[in-house]
N, C-alpha and C positions, 0 to 999 in steps of 0.2 A: 504493500500500499504505501502511496506517495504520503510523505510528510504532511502537506497540507490537507490532505483528504483525512488522515488521522486525526489532525486539530480540530476541523470540522465536525467530523463523529464526536470528537469529546466534548465539543462545545454544545453540540445538539443533545447529548446525553444529558449534560449538567442542566441545560435549559430545561428539559422535560422534568427531571429528577426534582428540580425547584419550583417547577409549574411557573417559570417566567417567560416571558416574549422578548424577543429581538429589540422592541422599543424600550422594555423595561431594562434590558441590559444597556442599552445606549444612555438612558437617563442615568443609571448607577455609575457609568464609566467615562462617557464624554466621547468614547469610540464612536464615530459616525455611523448611524444605521446602514447606510450604503456600504460600508466598510465590512459590518458583521454580516450583512446579506450576502456580500461576495465572498466572505470566506464560507458561510454556512452552504452556499451554492456551488463551491468548488468552483469559483472563478479566479482564484488568485495563485501565481506561481510561487509566491513566497509571503510569509507572516512575519512582521517584525516581533522580536522577542518582546520589544516595550509594549506592543499590542497584546501579545499573549498577557503579559504582566497585568495590564488594564483590566482584561477580561476576566481574569482570575480574581482580582479585586471584586469586580462587581457579581462573581459568582460565589463569593466567599471561600475560594479555595486556595490553599497554597500551593506553589508550582510543584512542589514535589508530589502532592496530591492529584494534582492534574495531569502529570505525565506518568502517573503509577498506571496503567493500563496495559495488559498484554500486547495490545496493537501499536503502542508507542515505544515499544522495545527496539533497539537499534537493529535488531534482526527480522524484525518485520516491516522495517522501512526499506523503501527501494529508491530512494533520491539517489 
């Protein structure tokens, strides 16, 4: 799986688990809703670590918790 797709998957999971919308995440983080939408729809080639950091803040996740998924292990990323 490509790294950007895995990150998108992780954000979608977190949104669903916390029952929040893309708009709510935008309000919590200041990350433009268009950017969030592009990430979630796999329309980006890369994602800044600062954006991931901001999204983690909005999702109340530590970075280690965010990346602690089997599909985000190096062996499962094909970038």
